[in-house]
N, C-alpha and C positions, 0 to 999 in steps of 0.2 A: 255775876248775874246770869249770863248766858249758860253757865254751867248748871245752875239750878233749873232753868227752864228745860235744858237738855235732859237732865235727870228726870224731871216730871214727864217729859215727852216719852222717854224710854220706858218708864214705869207704866204709863198709859198704853203704849204700843204693845208691851208684853201682855198686859191684861186683855187687850183687844184680840190678840192672836189666840189667847187661851179660850176666849168666850165665843169666837166667830163660828165654830161648828154648831154650837147650841143656837145661835142667832140665825144661822142658815136654815136650821130645822124649823124654827118658828116662823120666820119671815120669807123663806125661800132664799135661793142663792143671792148673796149680797156682795157688792163691790166695795172695796176699801176706798173711800173717797180721796185719801191722801195720795193714791196712785195718779189721780187726775189733778188734784190741787192740794198741796201740803197744808194750806191754811183754811180748808173747808170747815164749815161750822159743825158738820155732823160726821161721824166716823164711817158710817156705812149707808149704802143706798141700793135700790133696785127700782123697777118701774112703779112700784106701789108704796114704798116706804123710804123714809129717812130715819136712821137709828143712831142715837148717840149712846155711848157706853161710858160709865164711870165706875171705877174700882174704889170701894170704900173699905177702910180698915176698921169697921164697926159692925155691930149687928143691926139689922133692921129692927126698929122699935126701941133702940137704945136712946134715941133722940126723938123729939116730936115731929121731925120732918127730915127729908133728904133734900139736898140742894145741888144746883149746878149754876154755872155762870149765866147771868141774865142775858148776855150777848147771844146765847144760843136761842133763847126765847125770841129775841128781836129778829134773828135769822129765820126762825120758824114763821113769824108773821110775814116777812118779806117773801120767802119761798112759797108759802101757802097761796099768796096772791097770784103767783105765776103758775103754780102746779096745784090747783084746788082738789084734784083727785088723789093726791098723795097723802098718806097718813104719817104722822111724826111721833116717834117714841123715844123715851130715854129709858135705858136699862141700867140699874145699879147692881153691881156684884158686891154683896155684903158677906160678912163672915157666916151668915146663916141662910144664904141662898141668893137667888136672882129675883129682882123686883122691877116693876115697870110703871110708868105713867104715860098716858097718851096725851100729847100736847093739845091744849084747848085754851079758850079765852075766859074760862070761868074763874073769876078772881077770888071766889070763895075757897078754891083749892090750894091757894098759894099766898105767900107774902114775900116781900123783898127785904133783904138784909144786906149789910156790908161786911166784907171779909178783908182783913188786912194781913198780908203775908210779908214776912221779913225776908227780902231777897238779898241779904247781906249788904249789898251796896246801897239799897234803898228800900223803903216800904212801898208795897203795891196794894192799892185798895180796889176791890172789885165789887160790883153789885151782884148779889146772888139771888136766884129764885128758889125759894124754899117750898117744896111740895109737902103738904100736910099728910101724915101717914095714912089717914083714913081714905085718901084718894090714890094710894100706891098699892099695887097688887102683886101677888106672887106670879112670876113669869110662867110657872107650871100651869097656871089656871087661865092663861090668855086665850081669848076667842077672837080671832080676827078674820 
């Protein structure tokens, strides 16, 4: 079980390292949050932004939405109350480019689903927040 989580972590970390220069260009220099707290809900931060990155092995548009673990949305709600001036983004690196969604509370932009993963020793079910494609934009076109 820990081996699979470790593999997921390594895959995600490798993707974060690859995309960080691009994210620094867009958001300004970012700190990797795991240097401060290995279990932080977001991957990167600076004084203005929290940024989560997800590597996806599909093309944007191949499915009607892109998703991430609902616990990240719960963390956004909590952090936003403490840091109302900070903006929160998720970036997906897909086979056909980089895409983003800015966190907000508009329920029309998303829906919740469940994902069950086979962790060999047990099944793990997570709640996922699915962002509808019409609210996801190409990172090249971001204006912040």
